[in-house]
C-alpha positions as CSV (number, residue, x, y, z in Angstrom):
1,M,-18.6,-10.4,35.2
2,R,-15.0,-10.8,36.2
3,P,-12.3,-9.9,33.7
4,E,-11.1,-13.6,33.5
5,E,-14.6,-14.7,32.8
6,A,-15.0,-12.1,30.0
7,D,-11.7,-13.3,28.6
8,S,-12.9,-16.9,28.6
9,M,-15.7,-16.1,26.2
10,K,-13.4,-14.5,23.7
11,P,-11.7,-16.6,20.8
12,S,-8.2,-17.6,21.3
13,A,-5.2,-17.5,19.2
14,I,-1.4,-18.4,19.4
15,V,1.2,-16.8,17.3
16,T,4.7,-18.2,17.0
17,G,7.5,-15.5,16.4
18,G,5.1,-13.1,18.1
19,G,7.4,-10.9,19.8
20,R,8.1,-8.6,17.1
21,G,7.8,-7.8,13.3
22,L,4.9,-9.4,11.6
23,G,4.1,-11.6,14.6
24,R,3.6,-8.5,16.8
25,A,1.5,-6.7,14.2
26,L,-0.8,-9.9,13.9
27,A,-1.1,-10.0,17.6
28,C,-2.2,-6.4,17.6
29,E,-4.8,-7.0,14.9
30,L,-6.0,-10.2,16.8
31,V,-6.5,-8.3,20.0
32,A,-8.4,-5.5,18.2
33,A,-10.6,-8.2,16.7
34,G,-11.5,-9.5,20.1
35,Y,-9.2,-12.5,20.5
36,Q,-7.2,-13.4,23.7
37,V,-3.6,-14.0,22.4
38,G,-0.8,-16.1,23.2
39,L,2.7,-15.4,22.1
40,I,5.7,-17.7,21.6
41,S,9.1,-16.7,20.8
42,R,12.8,-17.1,22.0
43,N,13.3,-13.5,23.1
44,Q,11.7,-12.7,26.5
45,D,12.4,-8.9,26.2
46,D,10.2,-8.7,23.0
47,L,7.5,-10.8,24.4
48,Q,7.2,-8.8,27.5
49,K,7.2,-5.5,25.6
50,T,4.6,-6.7,23.0
51,C,2.3,-8.2,25.8
52,H,2.5,-5.1,27.9
53,E,1.6,-2.9,24.9
54,L,-1.4,-5.1,24.1
55,Q,-2.5,-5.1,27.8
56,E,-2.2,-1.5,27.9
57,C,-4.8,-1.3,25.0
58,G,-7.1,-3.5,27.1
59,G,-6.3,-6.8,25.3
60,S,-5.8,-10.1,26.9
61,A,-2.2,-11.3,26.0
62,H,0.1,-14.0,27.4
63,Y,3.4,-15.3,26.5
64,R,5.8,-18.2,26.8
65,I,9.4,-18.5,25.8
66,A,10.1,-21.4,23.4
67,D,12.1,-22.3,20.4
68,V,9.9,-24.0,17.6
69,T,12.7,-26.4,17.0
70,D,12.4,-27.7,20.5
71,R,9.5,-30.2,20.2
72,D,9.1,-30.7,24.0
73,G,9.6,-27.1,25.1
74,L,7.2,-25.9,22.4
75,A,4.6,-28.4,23.3
76,A,4.7,-27.4,27.0
77,A,4.5,-23.7,26.1
78,V,1.5,-24.4,24.0
79,S,-0.2,-26.6,26.6
80,Q,0.2,-23.8,29.1
81,L,-1.1,-21.1,27.0
82,V,-4.1,-23.3,26.1
83,E,-4.7,-23.8,29.7
84,S,-4.8,-20.0,30.3
85,F,-7.5,-19.8,27.6
86,G,-9.7,-22.3,29.5
87,G,-8.6,-25.3,27.5
88,K,-9.7,-24.2,24.1
89,L,-7.7,-23.0,21.0
90,D,-9.4,-21.4,17.9
91,L,-6.5,-20.2,15.9
92,L,-2.8,-21.0,15.5
93,V,-0.6,-18.8,13.3
94,V,2.7,-20.5,12.3
95,N,4.8,-17.4,11.8
96,A,8.2,-18.1,13.3
97,A,10.8,-18.3,10.6
98,R,14.5,-18.0,9.8
99,I,16.0,-16.2,6.9
100,N,19.5,-16.1,5.7
101,W,21.2,-14.6,2.7
102,V,23.4,-17.4,1.2
103,K,26.3,-16.3,-1.1
104,E,27.0,-18.1,-4.3
105,E,30.6,-18.8,-3.4
106,T,29.7,-20.8,-0.2
107,F,27.8,-23.8,0.7
108,P,26.9,-23.2,4.4
109,T,25.4,-26.7,5.2
110,E,24.7,-25.7,8.7
111,V,22.8,-22.5,7.8
112,I,20.7,-24.3,5.2
113,A,19.9,-27.1,7.6
114,G,19.0,-24.3,10.2
115,I,16.6,-22.7,7.8
116,F,14.8,-25.9,7.1
117,Q,14.7,-26.8,10.8
118,T,13.0,-23.6,11.9
119,N,10.8,-23.1,8.8
120,V,9.7,-26.7,8.1
121,T,10.3,-28.9,11.1
122,G,9.3,-26.0,13.5
123,A,6.1,-25.8,11.6
124,I,5.4,-29.5,12.0
125,Y,6.2,-29.3,15.8
126,S,3.9,-26.2,16.0
127,V,1.0,-27.9,14.3
128,S,1.6,-31.1,16.4
129,A,1.5,-29.1,19.6
130,V,-2.2,-27.9,18.8
131,A,-3.5,-31.0,17.0
132,Q,-4.9,-32.9,19.9
133,T,-6.7,-29.9,21.3
134,M,-8.2,-28.9,18.1
135,M,-9.1,-32.5,17.1
136,A,-10.9,-33.0,20.4
137,Q,-12.8,-29.7,19.9
138,R,-13.6,-30.8,16.3
139,S,-12.8,-27.2,15.4
140,G,-10.0,-24.9,14.9
141,H,-8.0,-22.9,12.3
142,I,-4.3,-23.2,11.5
143,V,-2.5,-20.6,9.3
144,A,0.9,-20.8,7.9
145,I,2.9,-17.7,6.8
146,S,4.8,-18.6,3.7
147,S,6.3,-16.3,1.2
148,L,5.5,-14.9,-2.3
149,G,9.1,-15.9,-3.3
150,S,8.2,-19.6,-2.6
151,L,6.2,-19.5,-5.8
152,I,9.4,-18.8,-7.9
153,S,10.6,-22.0,-9.4
154,D,13.9,-20.8,-10.5
155,T,15.6,-18.1,-8.5
156,G,19.3,-17.1,-8.3
157,S,18.5,-15.0,-5.3
158,G,20.8,-15.3,-2.1
159,L,17.4,-16.3,-0.5
160,K,17.0,-19.3,-2.6
161,Y,17.1,-21.7,0.4
162,Y,14.8,-19.6,2.3
163,Y,12.3,-19.7,-0.5
164,A,12.9,-23.5,-1.0
165,S,12.0,-23.9,2.7
166,K,8.8,-22.0,2.2
167,A,8.0,-24.0,-0.9
168,S,8.3,-27.1,1.3
169,L,6.0,-25.4,3.8
170,N,3.4,-25.0,1.1
171,A,3.5,-28.6,0.2
172,L,3.3,-29.6,3.9
173,F,0.2,-27.5,4.6
174,A,-1.4,-28.8,1.4
175,A,-1.1,-32.2,3.0
176,F,-2.3,-30.9,6.4
177,K,-5.4,-29.4,4.6
178,R,-6.3,-32.9,3.4
179,H,-5.5,-34.6,6.7
180,F,-7.3,-32.2,9.2
181,R,-10.5,-31.4,7.2
182,R,-12.1,-34.6,8.5
183,H,-11.5,-33.2,11.9
184,G,-13.2,-29.9,11.3
185,I,-10.0,-27.9,11.3
186,A,-9.3,-25.4,8.5
187,I,-5.9,-25.0,7.2
188,N,-4.7,-21.9,5.1
189,T,-1.5,-20.6,3.6
190,I,-0.7,-17.0,3.2
191,Y,2.0,-15.9,0.8
192,P,3.2,-12.3,1.6
193,G,5.7,-10.4,-0.5
194,W,8.3,-7.9,0.8
195,I,7.5,-6.8,4.5
196,D,9.5,-4.1,6.1
197,T,10.6,-5.9,9.4
198,D,13.7,-6.2,11.4
199,M,13.9,-9.8,10.2
200,F,14.2,-8.8,6.6
201,D,16.6,-6.3,5.1
202,S,14.3,-4.8,2.4
203,S,17.4,-3.2,0.6
204,R,17.9,-6.6,-0.8
205,A,14.5,-6.5,-2.3
206,D,14.4,-6.7,-6.1
207,A,11.2,-4.5,-6.0
208,S,10.1,-1.0,-6.0
209,D,9.1,0.9,-2.8
210,Q,5.3,0.3,-3.4
211,D,5.9,-3.5,-3.3
212,V,7.2,-3.3,0.4
213,A,4.3,-3.4,2.9
214,T,4.6,-2.3,6.5
215,A,4.1,-5.0,9.1
216,K,0.8,-3.4,10.0
217,E,-0.5,-3.3,6.3
218,A,0.5,-7.1,5.8
219,A,-1.1,-8.1,9.2
220,A,-4.3,-6.2,8.1
221,T,-4.4,-8.3,4.8
222,I,-3.7,-11.5,6.7
223,M,-6.5,-10.8,9.0
224,L,-9.0,-10.6,6.2
225,A,-7.8,-14.0,5.0
226,I,-8.1,-15.4,8.5
227,A,-11.6,-14.2,8.8
228,E,-12.6,-15.6,5.4
229,K,-10.6,-18.7,6.0
230,R,-8.9,-18.5,2.6
231,D,-5.4,-18.7,1.1
232,V,-4.0,-15.3,-0.1
233,V,-1.2,-14.0,-2.1
234,F,0.0,-10.4,-1.9
235,P,0.7,-7.9,-3.3
236,R,-1.1,-8.8,-6.4
237,R,1.1,-6.8,-8.6
238,S,4.2,-8.7,-7.6
239,Y,2.4,-12.0,-7.9
240,R,1.3,-11.1,-11.4
241,A,5.0,-10.2,-12.3
242,I,6.2,-13.6,-11.0
243,R,3.6,-15.4,-13.0
244,Y,4.5,-13.6,-16.2
245,Q,8.2,-14.4,-15.5
246,Q,7.4,-18.1,-15.0
247,L,5.6,-18.1,-18.3
248,L,8.5,-16.7,-20.1
249,L,11.1,-19.0,-18.4
250,P,10.7,-22.0,-20.9
251,L,11.0,-19.5,-23.9
252,R,14.2,-18.1,-22.5
253,R,15.7,-21.3,-22.0
254,K,14.7,-22.5,-25.6
255,A,16.0,-19.3,-27.1
256,K,19.3,-19.8,-25.1
257,K,19.8,-23.3,-26.3
258,L,19.0,-22.2,-30.0
259,L,21.6,-19.4,-29.8
260,A,24.3,-21.3,-28.1
261,P,25.9,-22.6,-31.5
262,L,25.9,-19.1,-32.8
263,R,27.8,-17.8,-29.8
264,G,30.5,-20.3,-30.4
265,H,31.6,-18.7,-33.5
Protein backbone atom coordinates (compact mmCIF):
# COMPACT_ATOMS: atom_id res chain seq x y z
CA MET A 1 0.00 0.00 0.00
CA ARG A 2 1.33 3.42 -0.96
CA PRO A 3 1.80 6.04 1.81
CA GLU A 4 -0.96 8.27 0.39
CA GLU A 5 -3.35 5.31 0.34
CA ALA A 6 -2.52 4.51 3.96
CA ASP A 7 -3.12 8.17 4.92
CA SER A 8 -6.52 8.16 3.22
CA MET A 9 -7.65 5.46 5.66
CA LYS A 10 -6.76 7.55 8.70
CA PRO A 11 -9.27 9.86 10.41
CA SER A 12 -8.70 13.52 9.54
CA ALA A 13 -8.58 16.64 11.69
CA ILE A 14 -8.10 20.38 11.22
CA VAL A 15 -6.78 22.55 14.06
CA THR A 16 -7.02 26.34 13.82
CA GLY A 17 -4.24 28.20 15.57
CA GLY A 18 -2.23 25.03 15.11
CA GLY A 19 1.27 26.41 14.68
CA ARG A 20 2.28 26.68 18.31
CA GLY A 21 1.15 26.48 21.92
CA LEU A 22 -1.91 24.39 22.66
CA GLY A 23 -2.71 23.98 18.95
CA ARG A 24 0.69 22.47 18.28
CA ALA A 25 0.39 20.16 21.31
CA LEU A 26 -3.05 19.02 20.12
CA ALA A 27 -1.66 18.34 16.64
CA CYS A 28 1.04 16.13 18.20
CA GLU A 29 -1.56 14.21 20.21
CA LEU A 30 -3.79 13.78 17.16
CA VAL A 31 -0.95 12.44 15.01
CA ALA A 32 0.01 10.04 17.80
CA ALA A 33 -3.62 8.87 17.87
CA GLY A 34 -3.47 8.07 14.15
CA TYR A 35 -5.02 11.19 12.62
CA GLN A 36 -3.86 12.94 9.48
CA VAL A 37 -3.77 16.57 10.55
CA GLY A 38 -4.24 19.92 8.83
CA LEU A 39 -3.03 23.06 10.59
CA ILE A 40 -4.24 26.61 10.00
CA SER A 41 -2.54 29.73 11.32
CA ARG A 42 -1.30 33.14 10.18
CA ASN A 43 2.36 32.37 10.85
CA GLN A 44 4.07 30.33 8.13
CA ASP A 45 7.28 29.75 10.12
CA ASP A 46 5.36 28.21 13.02
CA LEU A 47 3.30 26.04 10.68
CA GLN A 48 6.32 24.79 8.73
CA LYS A 49 8.22 23.95 11.90
CA THR A 50 5.31 22.08 13.47
CA CYS A 51 4.48 20.14 10.29
CA HIS A 52 8.13 19.19 9.85
CA GLU A 53 8.27 17.88 13.43
CA LEU A 54 5.09 15.86 12.93
CA GLN A 55 6.32 14.41 9.66
CA GLU A 56 9.66 13.52 11.24
CA CYS A 57 7.69 11.42 13.73
CA GLY A 58 6.01 9.59 10.86
CA GLY A 59 2.79 11.60 11.00
CA SER A 60 0.73 12.95 8.13
CA ALA A 61 0.55 16.75 8.46
CA HIS A 62 -0.37 19.59 6.12
CA TYR A 63 -0.84 23.30 6.63
CA ARG A 64 -2.42 26.35 5.09
CA ILE A 65 -1.88 30.00 6.00
CA ALA A 66 -5.13 31.78 6.84
CA ASP A 67 -6.65 34.23 9.30
CA VAL A 68 -9.86 32.95 10.91
CA THR A 69 -11.35 36.44 10.60
CA ASP A 70 -10.97 36.27 6.79
CA ARG A 71 -14.03 34.23 5.81
CA ASP A 72 -13.10 33.60 2.18
CA GLY A 73 -9.42 32.93 2.87
CA LEU A 74 -10.28 30.52 5.68
CA ALA A 75 -12.87 28.69 3.56
CA ALA A 76 -10.31 28.24 0.78
CA ALA A 77 -7.68 26.93 3.22
CA VAL A 78 -10.13 24.44 4.75
CA SER A 79 -11.28 23.29 1.31
CA GLN A 80 -7.69 22.60 0.24
CA LEU A 81 -6.97 20.64 3.41
CA VAL A 82 -10.15 18.59 3.09
CA GLU A 83 -9.19 17.81 -0.51
CA SER A 84 -5.79 16.59 0.71
CA PHE A 85 -7.68 14.26 3.07
CA GLY A 86 -9.56 12.72 0.16
CA GLY A 87 -12.64 14.90 0.59
CA LYS A 88 -13.54 13.87 4.15
CA LEU A 89 -13.17 15.53 7.52
CA ASP A 90 -13.72 13.89 10.89
CA LEU A 91 -12.72 16.59 13.36
CA LEU A 92 -12.41 20.36 13.59
CA VAL A 93 -10.76 21.93 16.65
CA VAL A 94 -11.62 25.63 16.94
CA ASN A 95 -8.53 26.71 18.82
CA ALA A 96 -7.39 30.02 17.28
CA ALA A 97 -7.90 32.83 19.77
CA ARG A 98 -6.85 36.33 20.67
CA ILE A 99 -6.10 37.42 24.23
CA ASN A 100 -5.41 40.94 25.50
CA TRP A 101 -4.90 42.39 28.94
CA VAL A 102 -7.17 45.47 29.15
CA LYS A 103 -6.37 48.08 31.80
CA GLU A 104 -9.18 49.66 33.82
CA GLU A 105 -8.17 53.22 33.00
CA THR A 106 -8.61 52.69 29.27
CA PHE A 107 -11.42 51.60 26.98
CA PRO A 108 -9.68 50.31 23.84
CA THR A 109 -12.64 49.84 21.51
CA GLU A 110 -10.59 48.38 18.67
CA VAL A 111 -8.84 45.88 20.95
CA ILE A 112 -12.15 44.66 22.39
CA ALA A 113 -13.67 44.39 18.92
CA GLY A 114 -10.60 42.46 17.75
CA ILE A 115 -10.93 39.96 20.61
CA PHE A 116 -14.55 39.23 19.66
CA GLN A 117 -13.75 39.19 15.93
CA THR A 118 -11.18 36.41 16.42
CA ASN A 119 -12.75 34.44 19.26
CA VAL A 120 -16.41 34.57 18.20
CA THR A 121 -16.70 35.58 14.54
CA GLY A 122 -13.61 33.50 13.74
CA ALA A 123 -15.30 30.50 15.35
CA ILE A 124 -18.42 31.05 13.24
CA TYR A 125 -16.32 31.22 10.07
CA SER A 126 -14.41 28.09 11.09
CA VAL A 127 -17.57 26.07 11.61
CA SER A 128 -19.09 27.48 8.43
CA ALA A 129 -16.01 26.34 6.47
CA VAL A 130 -16.53 22.68 7.44
CA ALA A 131 -20.33 22.55 7.77
CA GLN A 132 -21.19 21.47 4.21
CA THR A 133 -18.57 18.71 4.19
CA MET A 134 -19.70 17.27 7.52
CA MET A 135 -23.40 17.65 6.74
CA ALA A 136 -22.92 15.80 3.44
CA GLN A 137 -21.09 13.02 5.32
CA ARG A 138 -23.77 12.95 8.02
CA SER A 139 -20.88 12.72 10.48
CA GLY A 140 -18.16 14.78 12.11
CA HIS A 141 -17.02 16.29 15.38
CA ILE A 142 -16.46 19.99 16.13
CA VAL A 143 -14.70 21.03 19.33
CA ALA A 144 -14.37 24.57 20.68
CA ILE A 145 -11.56 25.54 23.04
CA SER A 146 -13.13 27.96 25.50
CA SER A 147 -11.77 28.97 28.92
CA LEU A 148 -12.41 28.20 32.55
CA GLY A 149 -12.51 31.96 33.08
CA SER A 150 -15.60 32.16 30.87
CA LEU A 151 -17.56 30.58 33.74
CA ILE A 152 -16.84 33.55 36.04
CA SER A 153 -19.88 35.85 35.97
CA ASP A 154 -18.28 38.81 37.73
CA THR A 155 -14.55 39.36 37.18
CA GLY A 156 -12.45 42.45 37.67
CA SER A 157 -9.58 40.85 35.80
CA GLY A 158 -7.83 42.61 32.93
CA LEU A 159 -8.90 39.59 30.90
CA LYS A 160 -12.60 40.39 31.36
CA TYR A 161 -13.20 40.96 27.64
CA TYR A 162 -11.35 37.79 26.71
CA TYR A 163 -13.53 35.89 29.19
CA ALA A 164 -16.65 37.65 27.83
CA SER A 165 -15.75 36.54 24.31
CA LYS A 166 -15.32 32.97 25.50
CA ALA A 167 -18.66 33.12 27.34
CA SER A 168 -20.20 34.16 24.03
CA LEU A 169 -18.43 31.21 22.40
CA ASN A 170 -20.02 28.90 24.99
CA ALA A 171 -23.51 30.12 24.13
CA LEU A 172 -22.76 29.92 20.42
CA PHE A 173 -21.64 26.29 20.63
CA ALA A 174 -24.65 25.38 22.75
CA ALA A 175 -26.75 26.63 19.82
CA PHE A 176 -24.55 24.75 17.34
CA LYS A 177 -25.06 21.56 19.36
CA ARG A 178 -28.81 21.80 18.90
CA HIS A 179 -28.49 22.80 15.24
CA PHE A 180 -26.04 20.14 14.06
CA ARG A 181 -27.20 17.09 16.03
CA ARG A 182 -29.86 16.40 13.36
CA HIS A 183 -27.03 16.13 10.82
CA GLY A 184 -25.07 13.56 12.81
CA ILE A 185 -22.40 16.09 13.88
CA ALA A 186 -21.18 16.12 17.49
CA ILE A 187 -20.39 19.47 19.14
CA ASN A 188 -18.36 19.86 22.33
CA THR A 189 -16.84 22.70 24.33
CA ILE A 190 -13.65 22.43 26.39
CA TYR A 191 -12.98 24.75 29.34
CA PRO A 192 -9.25 24.67 30.20
CA GLY A 193 -7.72 26.65 33.01
CA TRP A 194 -4.29 28.30 32.92
CA ILE A 195 -1.98 26.84 30.28
CA ASP A 196 1.68 27.78 30.07
CA THR A 197 2.04 28.86 26.42
CA ASP A 198 3.51 31.84 24.56
CA MET A 199 -0.01 33.19 24.08
CA PHE A 200 -0.62 33.61 27.77
CA ASP A 201 1.60 35.25 30.36
CA SER A 202 1.08 32.90 33.29
CA SER A 203 2.62 35.45 35.67
CA ARG A 204 -0.76 37.17 35.53
CA ALA A 205 -2.52 34.05 36.73
CA ASP A 206 -4.21 34.38 40.08
CA ALA A 207 -3.47 30.75 40.82
CA SER A 208 -0.82 28.59 42.41
CA ASP A 209 1.76 26.82 40.28
CA GLN A 210 -0.07 23.49 40.38
CA ASP A 211 -3.03 25.12 38.60
CA VAL A 212 -0.92 25.91 35.53
CA ALA A 213 -0.82 23.03 33.04
CA THR A 214 1.74 22.55 30.31
CA ALA A 215 0.43 22.53 26.75
CA LYS A 216 1.15 18.80 26.54
CA GLU A 217 -0.81 18.08 29.74
CA ALA A 218 -3.75 20.17 28.56
CA ALA A 219 -3.71 18.52 25.12
CA ALA A 220 -3.76 15.05 26.67
CA THR A 221 -6.84 15.97 28.74
CA ILE A 222 -8.56 17.45 25.68
CA MET A 223 -7.80 14.32 23.64
CA LEU A 224 -9.64 12.19 26.20
CA ALA A 225 -12.66 14.50 25.88
CA ILE A 226 -12.46 14.29 22.07
CA ALA A 227 -12.33 10.49 22.18
CA GLU A 228 -15.38 10.38 24.46
CA LYS A 229 -17.18 13.27 22.67
CA ARG A 230 -17.93 15.16 25.85
CA ASP A 231 -17.50 18.62 27.32
CA VAL A 232 -14.80 18.90 29.96
CA VAL A 233 -13.71 21.49 32.53
CA PHE A 234 -10.22 21.34 34.01
CA PRO A 235 -8.43 21.53 36.37
CA ARG A 236 -11.22 20.44 38.69
CA ARG A 237 -9.76 22.19 41.73
CA SER A 238 -9.88 25.56 40.00
CA TYR A 239 -13.42 24.86 38.79
CA ARG A 240 -14.56 24.03 42.32
CA ALA A 241 -12.98 27.27 43.56
CA ILE A 242 -14.87 29.25 40.91
CA ARG A 243 -18.17 27.57 41.83
CA TYR A 244 -17.55 28.34 45.51
CA GLN A 245 -16.87 32.00 44.72
CA GLN A 246 -20.02 32.20 42.58
CA LEU A 247 -22.12 30.84 45.44
CA LEU A 248 -20.66 33.39 47.87
CA LEU A 249 -21.05 36.36 45.53
CA PRO A 250 -24.74 37.12 46.31
CA LEU A 251 -24.01 36.92 50.04
CA ARG A 252 -21.09 39.33 49.70
CA ARG A 253 -23.23 41.80 47.77
CA LYS A 254 -25.99 41.60 50.36
CA ALA A 255 -23.52 42.10 53.22
CA LYS A 256 -21.99 45.10 51.44
CA LYS A 257 -25.43 46.66 51.01
CA LEU A 258 -26.34 46.10 54.67
CA LEU A 259 -23.04 47.54 55.90
CA ALA A 260 -23.11 50.59 53.63
CA PRO A 261 -25.14 52.79 56.09
CA LEU A 262 -22.74 51.91 58.93
CA ARG A 263 -19.73 52.91 56.88
CA GLY A 264 -21.27 56.30 56.30
CA HIS A 265 -20.87 57.22 59.99
